[in-house]
C-alpha positions as CSV (number, residue, x, y, z in Angstrom):
1,M,14.7,18.5,-77.1
2,S,13.2,15.4,-78.7
3,T,12.8,14.6,-82.3
4,V,9.5,14.9,-84.3
5,N,7.1,11.8,-84.3
6,S,3.5,11.3,-85.2
7,N,2.2,12.1,-81.7
8,N,0.1,15.2,-81.9
9,N,0.6,15.9,-78.0
10,R,3.7,17.8,-78.8
11,T,4.8,21.5,-78.4
12,A,6.5,23.4,-81.2
13,I,9.0,25.9,-79.7
14,L,9.9,28.8,-82.0
15,F,13.2,30.1,-80.4
16,G,14.2,33.5,-81.8
17,S,17.4,34.2,-79.7
18,P,21.0,33.6,-80.9
19,N,22.1,32.7,-77.3
20,T,21.0,29.4,-76.1
21,E,22.2,30.2,-72.5
22,G,20.7,33.8,-72.3
23,Y,17.8,35.4,-70.8
24,T,15.4,33.9,-73.3
25,Y,16.5,30.5,-72.9
26,R,16.4,30.9,-69.3
27,L,12.9,32.1,-69.3
28,L,11.8,29.3,-71.7
29,D,13.5,26.8,-69.4
30,A,11.6,28.0,-66.2
31,V,8.3,27.5,-68.1
32,L,9.4,24.0,-69.4
33,Q,10.1,23.2,-65.8
34,H,6.3,23.2,-65.1
35,C,5.2,21.4,-68.4
36,P,4.2,17.7,-68.3
37,A,7.0,15.4,-68.9
38,E,5.0,13.1,-71.1
39,A,4.3,16.1,-73.6
40,P,7.5,16.3,-75.8
41,A,8.8,19.6,-77.4
42,D,10.5,20.2,-80.7
43,L,12.9,23.2,-80.4
44,I,13.1,25.2,-83.6
45,C,16.2,27.6,-83.2
46,A,15.8,30.3,-85.7
47,Y,19.4,31.2,-85.9
48,D,20.5,27.4,-86.6
49,L,18.1,27.1,-89.7
50,N,18.6,28.1,-93.3
51,I,15.5,29.9,-94.1
52,Y,15.2,32.0,-97.3
53,P,13.4,35.2,-96.8
54,C,9.9,35.6,-98.4
55,Y,10.4,37.2,-101.8
56,G,6.8,38.1,-102.2
57,C,6.6,36.0,-105.4
58,D,2.8,35.0,-104.7
59,G,3.5,31.5,-105.7
60,C,1.8,30.4,-102.5
61,K,-1.3,32.2,-103.5
62,Q,-1.7,29.7,-106.4
63,T,-0.2,26.6,-104.8
64,G,-1.0,26.9,-101.1
65,Y,2.6,26.2,-100.1
66,C,5.7,28.2,-100.4
67,V,7.5,27.3,-103.7
68,R,10.7,27.8,-102.1
69,S,10.2,25.3,-99.1
70,Q,12.0,22.4,-100.8
71,S,15.2,24.5,-101.1
72,D,15.6,25.4,-97.6
73,D,14.9,24.3,-93.8
74,F,11.2,25.5,-93.9
75,A,9.8,22.2,-94.7
76,Q,11.1,20.9,-91.2
77,V,9.4,23.9,-89.5
78,D,6.2,23.3,-91.3
79,R,6.3,19.5,-90.4
80,I,6.7,20.2,-86.8
81,L,4.0,22.9,-86.6
82,H,1.6,20.4,-88.1
83,Q,2.6,17.8,-85.5
84,S,1.9,20.0,-82.6
85,S,-1.0,20.8,-80.5
86,R,0.8,23.9,-78.8
87,I,3.2,26.6,-79.8
88,I,5.6,28.4,-77.7
89,L,7.2,31.6,-79.3
90,A,10.2,32.5,-77.1
91,T,12.0,35.6,-78.3
92,P,14.1,38.6,-77.3
93,I,12.6,41.9,-78.5
94,Y,14.8,43.7,-81.0
95,F,14.0,47.3,-81.6
96,L,10.3,46.6,-80.9
97,G,10.1,43.4,-83.2
98,F,11.2,39.9,-83.6
99,P,14.8,39.2,-84.4
100,A,15.5,38.9,-88.2
101,P,15.9,35.0,-88.4
102,L,12.6,34.4,-86.6
103,K,10.9,37.1,-88.5
104,Q,12.0,35.2,-91.8
105,I,10.3,32.0,-90.4
106,I,7.1,34.1,-89.7
107,D,7.3,35.7,-93.1
108,R,7.2,32.4,-94.7
109,F,3.9,31.6,-93.0
110,Q,2.3,33.6,-95.9
111,P,0.9,30.5,-97.6
112,Y,-1.2,29.7,-94.4
113,F,-3.0,33.0,-94.8
114,Y,-4.1,31.8,-98.3
115,R,-5.1,28.2,-97.4
116,S,-4.7,27.1,-94.0
117,P,-4.3,23.4,-93.6
118,F,-4.4,23.9,-89.8
119,Q,-8.1,24.9,-89.8
120,T,-8.9,21.1,-90.1
121,Q,-7.0,20.2,-87.0
122,P,-8.1,20.9,-83.5
123,P,-7.2,24.5,-82.1
124,K,-3.9,24.9,-80.7
125,K,-2.9,27.0,-77.8
126,A,0.1,29.3,-77.8
127,L,2.4,31.0,-75.3
128,L,4.5,34.0,-76.0
129,L,7.6,34.5,-74.0
130,T,9.6,37.7,-74.2
131,T,12.7,39.2,-72.9
132,S,13.8,43.0,-73.3
133,G,16.4,45.2,-72.1
134,S,14.1,48.2,-71.6
135,N,11.5,48.4,-68.8
136,D,8.5,49.6,-71.1
137,N,5.7,47.6,-72.4
138,V,5.7,49.1,-76.0
139,G,7.8,46.3,-77.5
140,V,5.8,43.5,-75.6
141,E,2.5,44.9,-76.7
142,Q,3.8,45.1,-80.4
143,I,5.1,41.5,-80.4
144,A,2.1,40.3,-78.6
145,A,-0.3,41.9,-81.4
146,A,1.9,40.5,-84.2
147,S,1.9,37.1,-82.4
148,R,-1.8,36.9,-82.4
149,R,-2.0,37.8,-86.0
150,V,0.7,35.1,-86.9
151,L,-0.9,32.5,-84.9
152,E,-4.3,33.0,-86.4
153,P,-3.8,30.9,-89.7
154,L,-1.9,28.2,-87.5
155,H,-5.4,27.8,-85.8
156,A,-3.7,28.8,-82.6
157,E,-4.8,31.0,-79.7
158,L,-2.4,33.0,-77.6
159,V,-3.5,32.0,-74.2
160,S,-0.6,33.9,-72.2
161,T,2.3,36.4,-72.5
162,L,5.0,36.2,-70.1
163,S,7.6,39.0,-70.3
164,V,10.9,39.6,-68.5
165,K,11.8,43.4,-69.0
166,N,14.7,45.4,-67.9
167,T,17.3,42.8,-68.5
168,D,19.9,45.5,-69.3
169,R,19.9,46.0,-65.5
170,T,18.7,42.6,-63.9
171,F,17.2,39.4,-64.6
172,T,14.5,37.7,-62.4
173,V,12.0,34.9,-63.4
174,D,8.7,34.9,-61.6
175,V,8.3,31.3,-61.0
176,T,4.6,31.5,-60.2
177,A,3.9,33.2,-63.4
178,C,5.9,30.6,-65.3
179,K,3.9,27.9,-63.6
180,T,0.7,29.7,-64.5
181,A,1.7,30.2,-68.2
182,A,2.6,26.3,-68.5
183,G,-0.8,25.6,-66.9
184,L,-2.9,27.6,-69.3
185,L,-0.8,26.1,-72.2
186,F,-1.7,22.6,-71.1
187,Q,-5.2,23.1,-69.7
188,N,-7.8,20.9,-71.4
189,I,-5.4,19.3,-73.8
190,S,-5.4,15.5,-73.9
């Protein structure tokens, strides 16, 4: 992935897997194959960052930003989100939820609920990619509902959810679904 610049035609990828060669990465890669080459992306690997958990101090309620952001890597995440017009959440489902490092990043979005600087920007589009060992929809539905709520203060709309389930037995990516999801993510964005 490329480095951040001032181009607002970027895609922020919040990657929640510890395995950069696993199922979630393979699904992400299949989607990225259908994204325009001129639209660069910034990969935020949750497992590679030093992100402190939210302590519920309510400092952000007063200031509009996390008072701990200068002490860890969250400022980098914030900068990438501000410079992106699209967001991809790519995550395995762990016990019906996000893996802990990705959840720590999401928990740090709390200041955006109090004062969202994203509301002055054009709306963002978002795509959710999930992988799960089980073959049921419960985890996918829970992650999708949580994602819609998380994306709201980022002024982002979840335009599609693409899931590969039953990875404990097999892994198959639907190329047509990947192409459709990428098309929805880039539709009407200049």
